[in-house]
Structure formats: structure tokens, C-alpha cells
N, C-alpha and C positions, 0 to 999 in steps of 0.2 A: 367499714372494713367491706371484703365481697366477698358475697352470696355463692357458695358451692353451687355446682351441675349436673345433675345427675349421671350426664355420659359419661363426665370425665372419670368421676370418683369411680362408676361401677363397670364401666371397658375393660377387658383385658390387656394389659402389659403387654407388649411385646415378645417378650421371654417367656411368659404365662402360654400366651396364644401359641407358642411354638413348640412349647413342653407338650403343651394338652395336643397338638398336630403329631407330635415324632410319639405320643403315645402308642394314638389312631394306627399308624404308619405298622410302629412296631407290631403290634393287635393284627394287622390286615397281613403282615407277612410272618404270622407264626411265633414270635417269638418275642423278647424286650419286657416290657413292662408288666410285672405279675394282673392277678384283676384287683391284689389290695392296693398298689400302686394306681392304678385306672381308677378308683371308689376315691381314694386320698385325692387326687386332682380333680373329680369333682366336686368333692368335698370344700376343698380349699378354694375355689372356683363360687362356691353359693355362698362360703364366710365372707368372702371377700363381695362379693355383689350386695347381702342383704345387711353387711356395717354400711357399705358404703351409699346405700339408700336409707340407712336409721340417719347418718349424716347427713346428706342430701335433704330430708325429708323435715327434723329439726334443726339444720341449720347448727349443727354441735359444733362445728371447727371450722375455724374463719383466718382468714391470712393474717400469718403472725403469732398467733396463740402458739401460748407455749402447754400443752397438755400433761397433767401428772396422772398416770397410771400405775392407782393402786393396786399392788401384788402384795395377794395373801398366800400365793402360794398354790392356792389349789386349781384346779384347772379352768373355771373359766377366765379367772384374772392373766394365766399363760396365754391362751387363746387370744383375747383381747388385744394383749401387749402385743403378739405376733403380728395378728392382723392388720392392727395399725400399723405398723411397723410396712409390711407390704404395702400398705394405702397408699402410705408417705412419700414410694418414689414413685407414686402417677399420679396423683392429687393435683387438680387445677392450682393448689395455691403451697405456700409453704408454712411447714409449723414443724413446729419442735416436740421431741416425746421424754418427759423425763419417769422413770422407776423410781416406784416409792414403797418401800416394805414397812410397814409399823413392826417390828419384834415386842412382843406384849410381856417378854420372859416367864411364858409359861414354861413350866415344866419340860425337860425334855425337848425342848423346839431345837432343831439344828437347822443354828443359825449361819452356817456354811454353805448351805445348800441354796437361798437364792442370790447371794454376793457371787457365787463361783457359776450358777449359769449365766446371769445378765453380762459377768464380764466375759464370758466366753462367747455370747451374740455381740457383744459391743456397743451396747444402750446405756446411755447415760443414766446415773441412778442414785439411788439415796437410802439409806439404811437407818430410821427414826427409831430408838432405843427408848423404851418409856414401859415401867411397869405395871402395868393395866391388871395384868393379872391379879397381881396379889389384890388389889383394888376391891376388884369385883368379888373374889374369897372371903372378903373382910363382910364387906358392906351385903351381899346376896347371902340370904340364909341355906342352909344344907337342904338341896333338893329342886330349890326352885329356879326358874329361869332366869340365865345369866344374860340369854341375848342383849335385852333392854341396855341396860346398864352399860353392858361391854360397845353395844354401838354407838352410842351417846359421847361415851369415853375418844372412843375411836373418830367418829366425824369430830370432835374439834382439837384434836390432836391434828388429825389430818390439814384439817382449814390452816392449820399454823403453820406445819411445814407447809403449805401450797403459798401461804404468803412470804415463806423464808424463800422459797425456790422460785418466787416472781411466775407463779403458775397462773396461768389465764382460766386454763379449764380446768376440773377434777374429775376423769373419769372411772368409772365403777363398772365391774363384771356382772351386772344384772342382765340375767337372758329374762326371754319370751316367757319363759315358767317360772318363772323368778316373780314375773310381771304379774302372772294372774293368778297366782298363790298366793300373794298378799294383798291382791284386792277379793280373794275369796277370806282368806283370813278376817279382814275386814267387816267382810258383808256375815260372815258366822258368829262371827267372836265380840267386833265392834259394834256391829247395830249402823254400817256407812258404807259408801259407797265410794272407795278411795284403793287407789293401787299406786305403784310407784313411776311417775312423769318419766319419759327418755329425758327428759331435761327441765332443769329447776333453779330457780339461785335462793343461794341458803338465806335463812333469817334474816342475817346479819347484811343482806344485801351485797355482800364482797365478793363469792363465791358463785360462780356455774357449774353445775354437778350436771355431765352427763352420763346416758347409758348407751354407749353404740352397740353394745347386742342383743338393744331390745326387742329385735325381729327374727332373735334366733333362738334355736332349738335348745334345749337342754342337750337331746341326743347327740348334736354335732358337735358341741363345745366337749364332752364325753368322748367322740370317737376321735378327733382332733388330736385330743391330749395323748389318748391312747398310741395314735400314729406317730405325732412327733416326741413320744417319749419325755416329757414335761418329768420333771424332776417333785412331784406332785408331794406337799407336807400337809397331812392331816390337821385339822383343829382337834385340839386335846381341851378345848373348853366348853363350847358350845355345841360342836360336832360331836362330844361324845355323850349328849344327855340323851336320854331315854323319853319317849311320850311328847315329844314335844308339838303341840297344834300345829304349826309348819309342817313336821314330816307325817303330821295323818292328811294334812287337806292336800299335800305331793302325793302321796301313797291314792286317795279317792282321785285325784287327778290322771293318775297313770293307768288306775284300772278302768274308768270311764271311756279313755284314748284307746283300750283293747278292746273292751266291748263295742265302741263307735268313736272307729278312726276318724279323725278331722273335728273331734269336738273340744278339741283345748283350742285347735286355731280357727273356731266356729268363736268361740268364747273370748280369744284374745283379740278379734276383729271389732267383737261386739263393745271393746273398750275406747275404739275412737269413733263408733258412731252412736253417740248417745243423745236420747230425742230427747231434749228437758222439759220441753210441754207433756211429757208424758210421764213423768218422773213424779215427786211430793217435795221436792226442794223449794222452797219459796225465797230461800234467795238468788235461782235460778231460774225462777217464771214466777211474773206478777199474777198467782193465780186470783187474788182478793179483786183486784181492778177487772177480769176478762168480762167484756161485756160482747152481746150482739152487735155486728157493725152493720151486717148486709153484706160483708164483701166475701168473696169464697175462699177460703183459706185451704190451701190440700195438705196442712198440718194439722186441719182437725179433725174431726170426730170422726172419718174416712182412715186415717192411721189405727186405729182403733179392731179394723175390721179382719178377720181372720189371713194372714196370709199364706200361703198356702209352700210347706215348710218338708224339706228332703225327710222320708223316712228313715231314723237311723237303721242302718245296717248290724247286726251281730253278726262278727266276723266270729267263726267255728275253729276254734284253736286246738291241736291235737296237745296234751301233758306237757312233751319235751319241748313245745314249743313255748308255750307258757313258762315253763319253767326254764 
């Protein structure tokens, strides 16, 4: 299979470049595009660039792939499908897209919304009907978190659908903030350093899962969903539960970002720059057999020296801007 190349995935298409140029010309002439439209053009360009960069960095999509895009009806999965379809038109390789929604039979679920939207954009899709809602409600005691069981059931079903549809990749809509929050959850509550990898092979070795939005901050998927007016479907199962640990972690990260802009990005970059010799996992580094060799090692004790770090900048905000 051919490995993708960065310039071909990330560069603007002729149509997009012309659109941006016409917007700038209109602005210079004193009319045409509104500020909101100009910002939307910039956002579209950024989303395509970041998704294209992720696909390139981790070789997520290859020649002849049939990519199953998992659609929950939330802002992230809509954005994922939309941006992948845009990139599909200019990618250096040929690949197919099929959108898949798992209708879990939650009470009040508007089952007509996603098929209507997917029909309107002309994308191949499949709706899988499985009553996992009743299973979760029956098995999980009242008041307990349903996310874990729900996700396991959903994953097994989606893998089965991927087999039936002959899909070679399973694309999920997790963004940068989801990945960082997962690491923090494992750190605080699980006692382990573990996040969501951008690409992984399933336990049975049969499926490759990819997260093309791994470089995209949540604020961008939210803004794109609002601009495109995607028909968002709320989750009435896990999304309706109060006091979830993930909710608490997300609130903490947002508060940190308010006080120290750039902190989330710095933490996220750290996930890709792990110095295994300076952690404590013997499975990653042979501490027991570490001995003096008389040969200088740039990763030795010099790495313990304090490195100059930027002083966090506390941004003063008025009450109205915070609210």
C-alpha cells in the first residue's frame, strides 16, 4: 500500500484556494463575505490541515481503504465525516467512505435525523439497529456509570458491522481534548499513564481503529458544527448522567486553559514526547541492568537538570468574558 505524503493531503484544493482568495478580494472591496464567513473559511482550512497532518503522521488511510466513519449524531462525528469527505476529493490516494450509525434504541431517539442528513449529502451509509440501551439499563445498577458497558457493547457491534461492510479502517471522532482527558482520567483514577492512541489494532487483530481528529481541539469541532448547522442528536444515556469523572476532568482542563492559555496544547504535546528512561516502568526500560559504561549518554543525568520553562501567564478576564 502507498504511504500518504503530507503536501498532497494538507495543501489547499484549487476550489478552496479560490474561495479564500475571493473572500479576501471581497473584503478589500468593502463588501461580500461577512466576518463570520471569513472565520469559517479559516476554520475549514485549519481542520483540513490538522486532519491531513494526522493522517500523514500516523499513516491512517492507505490506497484502497474502505473507511467506516462511526456516526453518533454528535458534533465531533459530523465534523469527522465532513472533513474526511473534503480531503477525499484531493487525497493522493483513492479510498472509500461509509458512514455507520448504531441505533441503540434509546427512548425518544430521533431515528429519522441521521438518515435524512446522510441522504441529503449523498454519502453511503448503514444504520445498525441494536437494543443495547435495554441491556445497559438492566445490567448497570441505578446511579452507576453506564459508559464502560455501553462502549464495550458498541465496540463489539461496530467491529461486526465493519466486517459485514468489508471496511478496512474504523474511524472514531475523538479529538485532542478527548485524548488528553483520557490520559488524565487514567492518571488520577487508574494509576497508569494511558491515553487514546491515534491508531491501534483491535485485540483480535482484525480491525484498525483511527482517530483523524487527534490534533483538533474541541472548540474547533464545536464551531464547525455550529457554522454548518449539523442536526445534533444528544445522548440520553451517558450524556444525561451527572457527576461523571470525565466531566470533572474536562472542567478542570478548561479552567486551567482559562488561567494559563496554551497549557492543554503543551500537555498534549508531552504525550508524544515520552522519555522512557526517566519514568518508572521496568517494561519500558531495563533499570535493573543499568550499569556504568564509561560512555557519555545524552539521556543520562543531564536530563535531570532543570530546564528553563516559560512562566505561566495569568490572563485577567472580566466577568462578562468568562461567563
